[in-house]
ZADOVEX-105487 format. One record per residue (C-alpha): residue in three letters; x, y, z. Coordinates in steps of 0.2 Angstrom, whole numbers, plus 2048, in hexadecimal, padded with zeros to 3 digits. Example, Ala and Ser with C-alpha at 12.3 -4.5 7.8 and 13.67 -1.06 7.14 Angstrom:
ALA83E7EA827;SER8447FB824;
This chain:
MET801802801;SER8058127FA;ARG80B81C808;PHE80982C7FF;ASP7FB8317F3;CYS80983E7EB;LEU81B8407EE;SER8208527E9;PHE8318557E8;GLY83586A7E4;SER83787B7E9;SER82F8857F8;ALA82F8987FC;PHE82A8A1809;ASP81F8AF800;VAL81C8C2807;LEU80B8CA7FC;MET8068DA7FB;SER7F58E17F3;VAL7FA8F07EB;ASP7F28FE7DD;ARG8038FD7D3;PRO8158F77D7;PRO81E9067DC;ARG82C90F7CF;SER83E9107D4;ASP84291B7E4;GLU82D9197E6;ARG8219157F5;VAL81290E7F4;SER805909801;ALA7FF8F4801;HIS7EC8F2803;ALA7F08E280C;VAL7FE8D7811;THR7FF8C4813;SER80E8B8815;GLY80F8A4812;GLY81689580A;GLY8198937F4;GLY82388A7E7;PRO81C87F7D9;ALA81E86F7E2;SER81A8747F4;THR80A87D7EF;ALA80586D7E6;ALA8088647F4;THR7FC86E7FE;ALA7ED86E7F2;MET7EE85A7F1;ALA7F0859806;ARG7E0867805;LEU7D685A7FB;GLY7DA84D809;PHE7E78457FE;LYS7F883E809;VAL806848802;GLY818848806;LEU824856801;ILE8368557FD;THR83E8677FC;ALA84B872806;VAL849880810;GLY85488E819;GLU85888B82C;ASP85189B830;VAL83F8A2834;PHE8398A2826;GLY83F88E822;THR83588C833;LEU82589582D;MET82488881C;LEU82787A828;GLU81887F834;GLU80D882826;PHE81087381D;ALA80B86982E;ARG7FB87582D;PHE7F586B81E;GLY7F985C821;VAL80985A816;ASP81884C81B;THR82885581B;SER833847824;GLY840848813;THR84285C811;GLN850863814;ARG85687281E;VAL86487C815;ALA870887822;GLY87489881D;SER86689B80E;SER8548A080B;THR8488A07FF;ILE83D8AE801;SER8328B97F3;SER8298CB7F5;VAL81B8CA7EA;LEU8118D97E6;ILE7FE8D87DE;GLU7F68E57D4;ARG7E48E87DC;GLU7D98EA7CB;THR7E48DC7C1;ALA7EA8D17CD;LYS7FB8D07C1;ARG80A8CE7CD;SER81C8D67CF;MET8288C97D9;THR83A8CA7E0;VAL8428BA7E6;TYR84E8B67EF;GLY85B8A67F3;GLY8538967EE;CYS8578887FA;VAL8538797EE;ASN86387E7E2;ARG86C8797F4;ILE8628687F7;ASP86D8597FC;ILE8668507EA;GLY8738407F1;ALA86B841803;ILE85983F7FA;ASP85082C7FF;VAL8498277ED;GLY8458177F5;ARG8368227FB;ILE82F8237EA;ARG82A8117EA;ASN81E8177F7;ALA8148237ED;LYS8058237E0;VAL80B8307D6;VAL81C83B7D8;HIS81B84F7D3;LEU8288597D0;ASP82C86B7CB;GLY83A8737C1;ASN8438807CB;ASN8518727CE;PRO8528697BC;ALA85E85F7C4;LEU8558597D1;ALA8478567C7;ILE84F84C7BB;HIS8578427C8;ILE84683D7D0;ALA83E83A7C0;ARG84982E7BB;ALA8488267CD;ALA8388287CD;LYS83781F7B9;SER8428117BF;PHE83580B7CD;GLY82580C7C0;ILE81E81C7CA;PRO8168287BE;VAL81C8377BE;SER81584B7BD;LEU81F8597BB;ASP81D86D7BB;GLY82A8747B1;GLY8278847AF;ASN8368897B3;MET84187F7AA;SER84C88479A;ALA84B87978B;GLU85986D78B;ALA85286A79C;ILE842863797;ALA84A85C789;GLU854852794;VAL84584F7A4;LEU83684B797;PRO83A839793;HIS8368337A6;ILE82883F7A7;ASP8148377A6;ILE80B8487A9;TYR8128597A1;ILE8098677A9;PRO8118787A1;ASP8078887A3;GLU806891792;GLN81589F794;SER820893799;MET81D88A78B;HIS82289577E;LYS831898787;GLN834885782;LEU830882771;GLY82D89576B;GLU8228A3768;ASP81989A758;VAL81588A761;SER803887761;VAL7FB881771;ASP7F8871767;ASP80787075F;ALA810871770;CYS804864777;ARG80A858769;LEU81C85C76A;TYR81E85A77E;ARG81384877D;GLU82184176F;ARG82F845779;GLY826839788;PRO81783E793;GLY80883478E;LEU7FE843793;VAL801856791;CYS7F6863798;ILE7FA876797;THR7F28837A2;ARG7ED895799;ALA7E789E7A6;GLU7D88A97A0;SER7D689C792;GLY7D488C79F;SER7DE87C79B;ILE7E086E78D;ALA7E785D78F;TYR7EC851780;ASP7F1840781;GLY7F583A772;LYS7E483876B;GLU7DA84676F;PHE7DC857775;ARG7D085B784;ALA7CD86F78A;GLN7C4876799;PRO7C188979B;ALA7C78917A7;TYR7BA8937B8;ARG7B58A57BA;GLY7A98A27CC;ALA7B38AA7D7;PRO7BE8BA7D8;VAL7CE8BD7D4;ALA7D98C67E0;ASP7EA8BF7DC;THR7EF8AF7D1;THR8008AC7DB;GLY8028997DA;ALA7F38947D0;GLY7FA8897C6;ASP8038827D3;ASN7F187D7DA;PHE7EC8787C9;HIS7FA86C7CA;GLY7F58657DA;ALA7E38637D7;PHE7E585C7C6;LEU7EF84E7CD;ALA7E284D7DB;ALA7D58497CE;TRP7DF83D7C3;LEU7E48357D1;ASP7D282E7D4;GLY7CE82B7C3;LEU7C48387BA;ASP7C483C7A8;ILE7D08497A2;ASP7C08547A0;ALA7BB8537B2;THR7CD8557B9;LEU7CF8667AC;LYS7C086C7B4;PHE7C38677C7;ALA7D686D7C6;ASN7D087F7BC;VAL7C28827CB;TYR7CE87E7D7;ALA7DB88A7CF;ALA7CD8957CE;LEU7CA8957E1;CYS7DB8987E5;CYS7DC8AA7DF;ARG7CD8B07EA;GLY7DB8B47F6;ILE7EC8BD7F7;GLY7F98B07F6;GLY7F889F7F0;ARG7F18947FE;THR7E78A0808;SER7D789B800;SER7D988A7FB;PRO7C98817FA;ASP7C586F803;ARG7BD8607F9;GLU7AC8657FB;GLU7AE8787F8;THR7B68747E8;LEU7AA8697E2;ALA79B8747E6;HIS7A28817DA;LEU7A68757CD;ALA79486F7CC;SER7928827C4;PHE79F87F7B7;PRO7978807A5;GLY79486D7A1;ALA7978677B0;GLU7928597B5;PRO7908517C9;ILE7A18497D0;SER79D83E7DD;THR7A08467EE;SER7AC8367F0;SER7B68387DF;ILE7C18447E6;SER7C583B7F9;GLU7C6844809;SER7D283580E;LYS7DD82A805;PRO7E181880D;
């Protein structure tokens, strides 16, 4: 029996977020309307999303031996994410300062540090992967992603990748070991070229290894391709948008939750679109993350939605 529904590997950050009318210009001071703080990072936020939905999740990341590292670990504990494999790195930190324009929800971000780039890859117990139903990776440390993807593939464990921050060269190396690849449209163009269409990108990515490719398109929704057909779903517009920080990361967690429960691709895209949209209601990537019941309630109003049993997205997995 698997110990984890998902074992997630990648970066963690501590975010300080402020809502402003506009970012300041050089040598200018502006007032913030709201402020909050909390954890961020692609693999980490996907892990908290899955835990919020009732799944058993482990996270392998690196945090500093400072107050911010401690705050991140305390937040993971509140979500119920197992961090027993997480490393603490002396003399390092990962902090993000995020300014959100109140009217447009657009962001400006300053990032300091990068503990995940100092993670001791050799010290990671890859044998733990055998106890997971799926492995999820982000691309903030390409060497880590490639190392874990190869190990998971050798164990026969499916691998999901959020490769939004990976170069074209790193993507080419890791994709043969990936089963589910979900980039955002902006990253897709950086990796494949500005003139590549979304449909062609899906085909190109899938030719390199993944059985399922999904591209998130912000307000245009999401599209998936399994080698046979394309399936697309619109963005969910039944919730206000205050801040899009972490929307894509939360999409990954919700997508894997629905995928693990065997929902078809249309239902999976709808569920992930709804969950990601609800996470944008508050300032910060995790402050407004919904539980299973709230997500399903909103899903019922999704265009063309069909009822999904409340047992489909399990509250507690054995």
